[in-house]
N, C-alpha and C positions, 0 to 999 in steps of 0.2 A: 484437418484444419483446426486451428486454435479457437477455443471458446473465448469470446470477448466478454469481459465483466467490468462493470463500473464499481470502483471503490467509492463508497459514499460516506464512510466514517472510519475512525481508527480508535484503537485502545492504546493508552500511553502508560508508561511507568514514571517514577519520580526521578529518573536519571537526567543529568544535565547534558550529557553527550548527545548531540543531535542525532547521530547515527543509531544510537541505542534507545532513543526515547519512545519509538513506536514499537509495540509488541504484537499487535494484531491489526488486520484490515477487515472491514465488513462491507457488505453490500447485499444485493439480491432482491430488493423490493418485496414481491409477493412470496418469494422463497428465500428468506434471509440466510446468509452464510457468514461465517467468521473464520478466518484463517490466521495462523501464526505467520510472522514474517518469514520464518524458515520455510513453511509450507508454500506460501505465495511465491517466494524466490524459486523454489524447486519447480513449481508449475510454469513459471516464466522460462527457466533454463531448459526444461524439457520440451517447450513449445506447445504444451497442452492448453494454457490460458494466456490471454493478453489482457492486461488490466489498463484501465484509464480512469481519469477523474475529469469532471466537467469544470472548466474555467471560462467564465464570460460566455457561456452558451456553446462552447466548443469542447470536444473531447481532447484530452492531452494524455499521451502515452505514459505509462508508468514503467520505469526501467529498474533492473536489478544490477547494482554495481558493487565494487569493493571500495571501502574507505582507505585512507592512507595507512591505517593500521591493519588492513586486511579483513576487517569486519564486513559482511555482506549486508546491504541495506537497500531500501526502495526509495526512489525519488521520481519526480516527473521530468519529462523532456524539457520543460520550461525552466526548471531549476538548474543552477550551475553545479554546485557541489553538495549542498545540503537540501533536505526534503521540505522546503518551506511550504510548497503547495499541499503536500500531504499533512503537515502539521497544522494547516489552517482548517482541515476538515473537523467536523464535530465528533464527539465521542460515540463509540458503538453503543447501540441500544443495550440496556442491561439484560433484556430477555433473549438476546441472540447468544447461543452457546457455541463454543468452538468444537 
């Protein structure tokens, strides 16, 4: 059975391409974690973890998809093509190490 984990924050880089802007996802509350996008996508693809974000008090599934150029990225089920819900999250805490 897949572990369910809430993504509460993200790390960004300075790129303008929406698909490449997020570099890491973070969460965990009492036991904080930080994963690269590549690590998170692998966990989704292998069925080990299921990620979600909270929107308006309800969990929204995070999906791993391919962009038009073939780049793998994460977005929520609410978003059409770009990860707007993910980009609305705050920055990962500085003390959480990948």
